[in-house]
N, C-alpha and C positions, 0 to 999 in steps of 0.2 A: 177513065174508069176508077183510078185510084182516088181521084178527086171526089167522085160520087161516094165511094166507100168512106172516105174521110168525113164527108158531110153527113152521111148516115150515122156514123159513130158519134159525131158531134151532137147531132140532134138527139140521139139516144141518151147521151150524157146529160144534156140539158133537161130532158124529161125526167131522168132519175134524180137530178139535182133539184128540180122543182118539186118532186114528190118527197124526197128524203133530206134535202139540203137544210131546211128549216130545223128539223129535229136534230140533225147532226150538229148544227151550230149551237142549239140549245144545250145538247149534251156536252159539247166542247166547253161552252161557257160555264156550265155547272161544274165541270171538272176543274176549270181554272179557278172558280170561286172557292171550291173545296181546297185546292192546293194553296191558295193565298191564305185562307183561314188557318190551315195547318202550319204554314210557314210563320204566320204571325204569332201563333201559340208557342211555337218553338223559340221564336225570337224573344218573347216575354219570359219564357223559362230561362233562356240563356242570360238575359239582362238581370233577372232576379239572382241567378247563380253568381254572376259577376259582382253584383252588389253585396251579396252575402260574403263572398271572398274578400272584397275590399273592407267590409266591416271587421271581419276576423283579423285581417292583416293590420288594420288600424289599431284594434285592441291589443294585438300582440306587440306592436311597436310602442304603444303607450305604456304597457306593462314593462317592456324592456327598458324604456326610457327612465321609468321610475326606479327600476333596479339599478341601472347605470348611475343615476344620481346618488342613490343610497351608497353604492359601492365607492363612488368617487369621494363622498363625504367620509366614509370609513378610511379610505386611503389617505386623505388629507390629515385626518386625525392621527393615524398611525405614523405618518411621516413627521408630524409635529412632535409626537411622543418620542420618536427616535432622535430627533434633533435635541429635545430636552435631555434625553438620556446621555447623548454624546457630550453635550455642554456640561452636564453634571460630572461626567467621567473626567473631562479635561480639568474642571475645577478641583475635583478630588485629587487628581494626579499632581496638580500644582501645589495643593496643600500638603500632600505627602512629600513632595520634593522639598518644600520649605521646612517641614518637620524634620526630615532627614538632615538637612543642612544645619538646622538649629541643634539637633541631637549630636551631629558630628562636631560642631564647635564646642558644645558642652563637654564632650568626651576629651577634646584637645585641652580644654582648661583643666579638667580633672587630672589628666596625665601630667600637666605642668605643675599642678599643686602637689602631686605625689612626689615629685623630685625635689 
């Protein structure tokens, strides 16, 4: 009895599928096509967004690189100037020391002449 009932339900399902199955598959396939198209559009938007971000980042890095090179050049120039200033200071200190020594010797001679 259960087997007959099962067979009857199966036959009914087959009849329903033969009537509506084709349309159901068509609707399902149309939905899949629509979903694929939507996903592809989203993918294109995301790829464009990624490309835009990469271009922005590249431009920022190029700008930063130029600024770094400029700042490095300024730094090298300032370090060179500092070196020149230090060298000049040492030279002037040596000249001052020599002048003091010469002045000191001259004072000693003047003191000797006074006596």
